[in-house]
Backbone as a chain_set.jsonl record, in Angstrom:
{"seq": "MDLPTPRLEPVCALSVQLDPIREMGPGRAGQRRIIPIIGGTVTGPRLKGRILHLGADWQTVFADGMAELDTRYAMETDDGALIEIINYGFRHGPADVMAAVARGEAVDPARYYMRTQARLETGDARYDWVNRTLFVGAGGRDKDRVRLALYALQ", "coords": {"N": [[105.806, 122.845, 66.196], [106.79, 120.959, 68.964], [105.592, 120.899, 72.375], [107.339, 121.343, 75.451], [108.069, 118.582, 77.575], [107.186, 118.436, 80.735], [109.579, 118.056, 83.656], [110.603, 116.52, 86.708], [112.517, 118.02, 89.218], [114.378, 117.064, 91.987], [114.138, 118.9, 95.066], [113.949, 119.116, 97.939], [113.582, 117.364, 101.097], [111.094, 117.261, 103.393], [110.65, 117.014, 106.87], [108.115, 117.248, 108.855], [107.205, 118.226, 112.057], [104.537, 117.543, 114.19], [101.878, 118.744, 116.388], [99.316, 117.344, 118.502], [96.272, 116.647, 116.851], [93.612, 118.971, 116.605], [90.34, 118.807, 116.798], [87.722, 120.325, 115.217], [85.197, 119.843, 114.556], [82.109, 119.256, 112.611], [82.011, 120.834, 109.285], [80.948, 122.944, 106.565], [81.651, 121.348, 104.454], [82.73, 118.944, 105.345], [84.387, 117.056, 108.036], [86.126, 119.173, 110.148], [89.468, 120.032, 111.046], [92.442, 121.032, 112.883], [95.873, 120.854, 112.594], [98.588, 121.658, 114.433], [101.779, 122.929, 113.35], [104.952, 122.31, 114.505], [107.705, 122.295, 114.143], [110.697, 120.929, 112.584], [112.672, 119.477, 109.972], [114.584, 120.267, 107.017], [115.985, 118.924, 104.317], [118.187, 118.473, 101.487], [119.025, 118.785, 97.889], [118.678, 121.397, 97.045], [117.557, 123.061, 98.995], [118.034, 123.485, 102.421], [117.54, 123.349, 105.969], [115.509, 124.349, 108.611], [112.164, 123.636, 109.839], [110.051, 126.096, 111.019], [108.577, 126.753, 114.343], [105.641, 127.309, 113.769], [102.488, 127.813, 112.262], [100.138, 125.695, 110.62], [98.15, 122.811, 109.588], [95.117, 122.992, 108.065], [92.728, 121.181, 107.867], [90.182, 119.441, 105.977], [88.098, 116.728, 106.254], [86.474, 114.553, 104.249], [83.283, 112.874, 103.693], [83.765, 110.52, 102.354], [86.212, 109.955, 103.418], [88.477, 111.075, 102.256], [91.113, 113.342, 102.777], [91.507, 116.808, 102.666], [94.253, 118.797, 102.343], [95.598, 121.634, 103.702], [97.966, 123.621, 104.151], [100.061, 126.052, 105.834], [103.049, 127.343, 106.609], [106.594, 127.854, 107.623], [110.007, 127.898, 106.697], [113.362, 128.147, 107.75], [116.341, 128.647, 106.234], [119.632, 127.098, 106.199], [121.34, 129.132, 106.038], [120.077, 131.424, 106.914], [117.816, 132.383, 105.534], [114.322, 133.185, 105.321], [111.578, 131.298, 104.343], [108.385, 131.078, 103.152], [105.933, 128.485, 103.168], [103.272, 127.378, 101.372], [101.048, 124.815, 101.144], [98.974, 122.629, 99.315], [96.799, 119.869, 99.05], [95.839, 116.356, 98.685], [94.989, 113.48, 100.591], [94.277, 110.083, 100.578], [92.902, 106.747, 100.517], [92.515, 103.069, 100.743], [90.085, 102.195, 103.05], [90.879, 100.569, 105.31], [93.662, 101.098, 105.324], [93.759, 103.827, 105.687], [92.689, 103.995, 108.234], [94.647, 102.757, 109.705], [96.68, 104.603, 109.419], [95.501, 106.793, 110.651], [95.517, 105.816, 113.337], [98.076, 106.084, 113.885], [99.861, 104.218, 113.16], [102.808, 102.673, 111.589], [102.68, 102.925, 108.207], [103.245, 102.036, 104.904], [103.816, 104.521, 102.716], [103.295, 104.199, 100.02], [101.0, 102.738, 99.89], [98.833, 104.447, 100.015], [97.477, 107.527, 98.652], [99.132, 110.557, 98.777], [99.468, 113.565, 97.779], [100.756, 116.785, 96.822], [100.65, 120.283, 95.961], [102.828, 122.908, 95.999], [103.399, 126.245, 97.082], [106.179, 128.322, 97.418], [107.652, 131.21, 99.023], [109.806, 134.019, 99.289], [111.609, 136.969, 100.388], [114.193, 137.013, 100.215], [116.967, 137.542, 98.248], [118.793, 135.559, 97.403], [117.376, 133.197, 97.283], [115.46, 133.706, 95.396], [114.591, 132.251, 93.239], [112.729, 130.369, 94.041], [110.351, 131.908, 94.157], [109.543, 131.94, 91.604], [108.887, 129.344, 90.754], [107.086, 126.371, 90.235], [105.945, 123.82, 92.468], [105.696, 120.389, 93.374], [104.583, 117.697, 95.432], [105.207, 114.585, 97.095], [103.954, 112.542, 99.752], [103.88, 111.278, 103.123], [102.304, 110.132, 106.068], [103.112, 110.086, 109.392], [102.947, 109.037, 112.81], [103.542, 111.336, 114.411], [104.432, 113.237, 112.637], [104.776, 114.589, 109.286], [106.107, 113.487, 106.251], [107.526, 114.886, 103.524], [108.458, 114.938, 100.028], [109.709, 117.342, 98.012], [109.507, 118.647, 94.765], [110.665, 120.479, 92.015], [108.954, 121.78, 89.298], [110.055, 121.494, 86.144]], "CA": [[106.685, 122.699, 67.341], [106.246, 120.247, 70.203], [105.765, 121.582, 73.622], [108.354, 120.653, 76.302], [107.575, 117.737, 78.508], [107.731, 118.814, 82.141], [110.337, 117.078, 84.353], [110.581, 116.895, 88.083], [113.853, 118.106, 89.834], [114.298, 117.093, 93.455], [114.453, 120.094, 95.784], [114.248, 118.861, 99.479], [112.719, 116.442, 101.854], [110.622, 117.88, 104.577], [110.138, 116.219, 107.937], [107.427, 118.254, 109.59], [106.789, 117.716, 113.328], [103.144, 118.014, 114.476], [101.232, 118.652, 117.631], [98.104, 116.548, 118.286], [95.019, 117.125, 116.137], [92.601, 119.658, 117.297], [89.026, 118.57, 116.104], [86.868, 121.46, 115.123], [83.735, 119.414, 114.369], [81.634, 119.288, 111.31], [81.914, 122.104, 108.738], [80.188, 122.845, 105.415], [82.065, 120.257, 103.477], [83.13, 117.826, 106.089], [84.91, 117.196, 109.345], [87.231, 120.214, 110.07], [90.488, 119.846, 112.038], [93.663, 121.795, 112.756], [97.059, 120.177, 113.125], [99.662, 122.555, 114.563], [103.116, 122.498, 112.907], [105.762, 122.762, 115.663], [109.184, 122.22, 113.873], [111.042, 119.81, 111.645], [113.966, 119.556, 109.215], [114.535, 120.367, 105.641], [117.168, 118.411, 103.701], [118.083, 118.276, 100.041], [120.081, 119.255, 97.081], [118.496, 122.815, 96.754], [117.064, 123.704, 100.229], [118.353, 122.955, 103.675], [117.28, 124.195, 107.039], [114.535, 123.915, 109.64], [110.844, 124.107, 109.873], [109.841, 126.911, 112.188], [107.433, 126.315, 115.244], [104.43, 128.083, 113.623], [101.707, 127.342, 111.155], [99.16, 124.582, 110.832], [97.415, 122.174, 108.587], [93.707, 123.237, 108.237], [92.157, 120.001, 107.035], [88.835, 118.892, 105.849], [88.015, 115.29, 105.958], [85.231, 114.385, 103.554], [82.496, 111.659, 104.085], [84.451, 109.234, 101.768], [87.495, 109.678, 104.029], [89.672, 111.799, 101.731], [91.477, 114.552, 103.601], [91.926, 117.893, 101.922], [95.407, 119.27, 103.205], [95.734, 123.087, 103.448], [98.886, 124.068, 105.24], [100.842, 127.326, 105.782], [104.146, 127.341, 107.619], [107.676, 128.49, 107.239], [111.319, 127.359, 107.046], [114.51, 129.053, 107.826], [117.44, 127.895, 105.623], [120.838, 127.043, 106.979], [122.066, 130.464, 105.805], [119.277, 132.356, 107.485], [116.666, 132.943, 104.661], [112.944, 132.794, 105.682], [110.766, 130.913, 103.195], [106.961, 130.648, 103.467], [105.423, 127.331, 102.324], [101.745, 127.104, 101.359], [100.936, 123.503, 100.54], [97.601, 122.165, 99.237], [96.832, 118.512, 98.46], [94.925, 115.348, 99.092], [95.491, 112.215, 101.145], [93.273, 109.185, 100.501], [93.342, 105.393, 100.168], [91.564, 102.196, 101.238], [89.629, 102.532, 104.48], [91.692, 100.031, 106.277], [94.871, 101.668, 105.32], [93.697, 105.15, 106.299], [92.389, 103.779, 109.63], [95.913, 102.484, 110.343], [97.307, 105.864, 109.391], [94.855, 107.602, 111.676], [95.964, 105.267, 114.584], [99.485, 106.42, 114.196], [100.64, 102.951, 112.841], [103.659, 102.79, 110.434], [102.052, 102.539, 106.939], [103.999, 102.335, 103.689], [103.155, 105.642, 101.827], [102.836, 103.617, 98.649], [99.66, 102.137, 99.97], [97.836, 105.389, 99.877], [97.78, 108.651, 97.874], [99.351, 111.856, 99.445], [100.159, 114.399, 96.848], [100.518, 118.192, 97.035], [101.174, 121.271, 95.2], [103.328, 123.845, 96.992], [103.938, 127.574, 96.678], [107.205, 128.91, 98.246], [107.834, 132.63, 98.694], [110.694, 134.643, 100.014], [112.141, 138.131, 100.091], [115.675, 136.918, 100.197], [117.359, 137.467, 96.845], [119.469, 134.33, 97.192], [116.409, 132.167, 96.958], [114.353, 134.326, 94.534], [114.083, 131.2, 92.224], [111.508, 129.767, 94.704], [109.165, 132.683, 93.805], [109.164, 131.77, 90.261], [108.899, 127.986, 90.425], [106.033, 125.454, 90.663], [106.467, 122.601, 93.214], [104.711, 119.302, 93.634], [105.146, 116.843, 96.458], [104.602, 113.271, 97.57], [104.193, 112.555, 101.125], [103.476, 110.174, 103.979], [101.9, 110.612, 107.417], [103.521, 109.188, 110.522], [102.255, 109.349, 114.174], [103.68, 112.807, 114.93], [105.062, 114.047, 111.557], [104.518, 114.404, 107.94], [107.334, 113.511, 105.408], [107.14, 115.269, 102.152], [109.482, 115.282, 99.105], [109.329, 118.456, 97.141], [110.131, 118.602, 93.467], [110.398, 121.601, 91.17], [108.445, 121.356, 88.04], [110.91, 122.195, 85.189]], "C": [[106.013, 121.882, 68.395], [106.549, 121.04, 71.475], [106.694, 120.655, 74.501], [107.585, 119.797, 77.154], [108.179, 118.106, 79.899], [108.499, 117.669, 82.739], [110.355, 117.549, 85.834], [112.16, 116.929, 88.549], [113.615, 118.067, 91.391], [114.815, 118.436, 94.09], [114.794, 119.815, 97.205], [113.291, 117.879, 99.88], [112.422, 117.295, 103.165], [110.271, 116.901, 105.656], [109.43, 117.234, 108.881], [106.786, 117.657, 110.869], [105.403, 118.379, 113.514], [102.647, 117.863, 115.843], [100.008, 117.71, 117.493], [97.041, 117.354, 117.49], [94.185, 117.772, 117.058], [91.373, 119.554, 116.368], [88.282, 119.798, 116.284], [85.317, 120.973, 114.961], [83.321, 119.528, 112.931], [81.558, 120.625, 110.646], [81.001, 121.874, 107.482], [80.345, 121.643, 104.532], [82.433, 118.925, 104.12], [83.709, 118.116, 107.425], [86.094, 118.17, 109.249], [88.174, 119.868, 111.258], [91.654, 120.706, 111.82], [94.746, 120.959, 113.324], [98.171, 121.194, 113.144], [100.995, 122.006, 114.042], [104.117, 123.117, 113.857], [107.306, 122.678, 115.33], [109.395, 121.212, 112.829], [112.316, 120.243, 110.897], [113.666, 119.673, 107.687], [115.901, 119.995, 105.127], [117.141, 118.238, 102.324], [119.149, 119.018, 99.301], [119.893, 120.858, 96.907], [118.127, 123.617, 97.956], [117.493, 122.836, 101.445], [118.062, 123.832, 104.802], [116.357, 123.515, 107.997], [113.189, 124.53, 109.457], [110.617, 124.879, 111.203], [108.581, 126.429, 112.995], [106.326, 127.338, 114.95], [103.804, 127.449, 112.405], [100.898, 126.098, 111.491], [98.673, 124.047, 109.489], [95.934, 122.345, 108.876], [92.999, 122.255, 107.339], [90.644, 119.999, 107.057], [88.793, 117.507, 105.486], [86.636, 115.046, 105.408], [84.464, 113.034, 103.964], [83.155, 110.432, 103.581], [85.788, 109.072, 102.408], [88.687, 110.375, 103.471], [89.907, 113.104, 102.529], [92.068, 115.54, 102.622], [92.989, 118.591, 102.822], [95.449, 120.699, 102.763], [96.644, 123.614, 104.474], [99.602, 125.428, 104.943], [101.724, 127.334, 106.883], [105.408, 128.128, 106.909], [108.984, 127.691, 107.489], [112.227, 128.496, 107.184], [115.755, 128.126, 107.224], [118.685, 127.957, 106.525], [121.6, 128.337, 107.061], [121.207, 131.604, 106.249], [118.127, 133.028, 106.676], [115.341, 132.403, 105.27], [112.187, 132.507, 104.412], [109.444, 130.342, 103.634], [106.683, 129.476, 102.621], [103.918, 127.286, 102.472], [101.572, 125.758, 100.419], [99.476, 123.038, 100.572], [97.648, 120.757, 98.593], [95.726, 117.597, 99.066], [95.64, 114.095, 99.631], [94.167, 111.321, 101.118], [93.761, 107.76, 100.217], [92.246, 104.434, 100.742], [91.26, 102.559, 102.633], [90.463, 101.882, 105.446], [93.036, 100.66, 106.471], [94.774, 103.059, 106.027], [93.378, 105.073, 107.729], [93.797, 103.534, 110.358], [96.718, 103.755, 110.431], [96.865, 106.73, 110.543], [95.219, 107.053, 113.117], [97.383, 105.505, 114.899], [100.464, 105.234, 113.768], [101.566, 103.41, 111.634], [103.078, 102.163, 109.197], [102.961, 102.93, 105.821], [103.236, 103.389, 102.847], [102.694, 105.233, 100.482], [101.552, 103.077, 98.675], [98.481, 103.113, 99.911], [98.388, 106.658, 99.041], [97.858, 109.857, 98.728], [100.157, 112.677, 98.461], [99.782, 115.899, 97.021], [100.99, 119.098, 95.976], [101.593, 122.479, 96.145], [103.741, 125.113, 96.37], [104.924, 128.088, 97.844], [107.404, 130.4, 97.857], [108.892, 133.209, 99.742], [111.062, 135.985, 99.506], [113.569, 138.194, 99.917], [116.178, 136.625, 98.836], [118.087, 136.211, 96.474], [118.601, 133.179, 96.875], [115.268, 132.728, 96.111], [113.771, 133.309, 93.592], [112.856, 130.551, 92.8], [110.223, 130.541, 94.326], [108.632, 132.478, 92.447], [109.065, 130.248, 89.707], [107.763, 127.334, 90.99], [106.672, 124.205, 91.302], [105.421, 121.678, 93.359], [105.481, 118.379, 94.678], [104.512, 115.526, 96.559], [104.956, 113.07, 98.962], [103.738, 111.312, 101.785], [103.202, 110.76, 105.359], [102.303, 109.671, 108.399], [102.725, 109.611, 111.691], [102.292, 110.753, 114.472], [104.365, 113.651, 113.937], [104.436, 113.702, 110.257], [105.83, 114.427, 107.18], [106.764, 113.871, 104.026], [108.336, 115.547, 101.197], [108.979, 116.273, 98.152], [110.123, 118.405, 95.912], [109.747, 119.971, 92.753], [109.838, 121.066, 89.799], [109.22, 122.113, 86.996], [110.242, 121.949, 83.756]], "O": [[104.833, 122.065, 68.697], [107.566, 121.719, 71.619], [106.795, 119.442, 74.316], [106.468, 120.181, 77.503], [109.382, 118.089, 80.162], [108.225, 116.501, 82.465], [110.166, 118.72, 86.162], [112.93, 116.005, 88.286], [112.852, 118.832, 91.98], [115.822, 118.99, 93.651], [115.853, 120.24, 97.666], [112.328, 117.558, 99.185], [113.273, 117.877, 103.837], [109.575, 115.94, 105.327], [110.091, 117.976, 109.608], [105.966, 116.741, 110.806], [105.132, 119.507, 113.103], [102.986, 116.859, 116.47], [99.714, 117.317, 116.364], [96.998, 118.584, 117.514], [93.986, 117.304, 118.179], [91.364, 120.138, 115.285], [88.192, 120.308, 117.401], [84.372, 121.713, 115.234], [84.15, 119.879, 112.091], [81.092, 121.561, 111.296], [80.382, 120.821, 107.33], [79.418, 121.047, 103.984], [82.433, 117.891, 103.452], [83.587, 119.227, 107.941], [86.958, 118.02, 108.385], [87.715, 119.465, 112.327], [91.896, 121.116, 110.685], [94.6, 120.4, 114.411], [98.679, 121.588, 112.093], [101.325, 120.836, 114.232], [104.138, 124.338, 114.009], [108.115, 122.978, 116.208], [108.453, 120.682, 112.239], [112.922, 121.27, 111.203], [112.632, 119.226, 107.193], [116.886, 120.66, 105.449], [116.077, 117.842, 101.849], [120.0, 119.721, 99.846], [120.878, 121.549, 96.649], [118.374, 124.823, 97.946], [117.318, 121.617, 101.452], [118.3, 125.033, 104.675], [116.391, 122.299, 108.186], [113.019, 125.671, 109.028], [110.927, 124.411, 112.298], [107.673, 125.808, 112.445], [106.072, 128.185, 115.807], [104.419, 126.699, 111.647], [101.019, 125.546, 112.585], [98.761, 124.693, 108.444], [95.501, 121.849, 109.916], [92.726, 122.531, 106.171], [89.969, 120.464, 107.976], [89.396, 117.102, 104.492], [85.668, 115.337, 106.11], [85.097, 112.163, 104.56], [83.143, 109.398, 104.248], [86.51, 108.149, 102.03], [89.774, 110.332, 104.047], [88.975, 113.829, 102.878], [92.976, 115.22, 101.855], [92.668, 118.946, 103.956], [95.346, 120.976, 101.568], [96.213, 124.019, 105.553], [99.674, 125.822, 103.78], [101.282, 127.332, 108.032], [105.307, 128.841, 105.911], [109.034, 126.886, 108.419], [111.941, 129.633, 106.808], [116.057, 127.038, 107.715], [118.766, 128.749, 107.464], [122.371, 128.602, 107.984], [121.588, 132.742, 105.975], [117.57, 134.055, 107.064], [115.295, 131.246, 105.689], [112.14, 133.337, 103.504], [109.348, 129.338, 104.339], [107.122, 129.421, 101.472], [103.383, 127.169, 103.574], [101.893, 125.684, 99.232], [98.819, 123.03, 101.613], [98.454, 120.508, 97.696], [94.852, 118.024, 99.82], [96.725, 113.724, 99.185], [93.11, 111.759, 101.572], [94.88, 107.566, 99.741], [91.19, 104.897, 101.172], [92.075, 103.162, 103.331], [90.809, 102.54, 106.427], [93.529, 100.768, 107.594], [95.618, 103.397, 106.857], [93.741, 105.993, 108.462], [94.047, 104.044, 111.45], [97.391, 103.976, 111.438], [97.659, 107.305, 111.288], [95.209, 107.859, 114.047], [97.871, 105.199, 115.987], [101.673, 105.282, 113.992], [101.241, 104.294, 110.842], [102.986, 100.936, 109.139], [103.421, 104.071, 105.784], [102.143, 103.128, 102.346], [101.812, 105.846, 99.881], [100.943, 102.917, 97.617], [97.323, 102.718, 99.781], [99.588, 106.781, 98.796], [96.871, 110.232, 99.361], [101.369, 112.507, 98.328], [98.635, 116.225, 97.326], [101.732, 118.643, 95.106], [100.798, 122.962, 96.951], [104.344, 125.136, 95.298], [104.544, 128.243, 99.005], [107.352, 130.811, 96.698], [108.825, 132.887, 100.928], [110.887, 136.229, 98.312], [114.144, 139.214, 99.539], [115.869, 135.571, 98.282], [118.019, 135.802, 95.315], [119.06, 132.233, 96.234], [114.166, 132.181, 96.164], [112.621, 133.433, 93.169], [111.97, 130.199, 92.021], [109.153, 129.948, 94.187], [107.477, 132.772, 92.137], [109.14, 129.954, 88.514], [107.405, 127.631, 92.13], [107.668, 123.639, 90.852], [104.267, 122.092, 93.469], [106.707, 118.311, 94.768], [103.367, 115.353, 96.143], [106.076, 113.358, 99.384], [103.264, 110.383, 101.131], [103.8, 111.76, 105.755], [101.908, 108.508, 108.324], [101.877, 110.495, 111.564], [101.267, 111.371, 114.761], [104.866, 114.715, 114.301], [103.701, 112.726, 110.101], [106.636, 115.323, 107.432], [105.797, 113.328, 103.491], [109.182, 116.362, 101.564], [107.93, 116.084, 97.536], [111.325, 118.142, 95.97], [108.64, 120.486, 92.912], [110.256, 120.027, 89.289], [109.068, 123.333, 86.943], [110.754, 122.43, 82.745]]}, "num_chains": 1, "name": "protein.A"}
């Protein structure tokens, strides 16, 4: 018997509003920084709502310029469910492209790699399916927000 080939099902698009970066300085693995998450929107075929004003991205930027993304935040659906989002991933690309991203310039996300794996969790029975689903994402960094398309791995 052949194993099934996984497929991606679009779930939602996140537009995550950010406060300015808080530089922590060098850590054991690289430059550490915290980027507070202050709001945003969730739109899509399976989830709709708003990003709550809480949480942060606790990043490590390695010597080669790769950023390790480690976020924890929450959304509230349009019908009142709270869903935690834990998102882990990497962002890297050519030095000149990443420098433009760091300056807040508009850069086509196809010019660099920003991919994540997300874990969603809720106690709301209407959205129990998120507790049993693996998610992956593709994203882009703008001056004051991150855009992320989340897909359920089927």
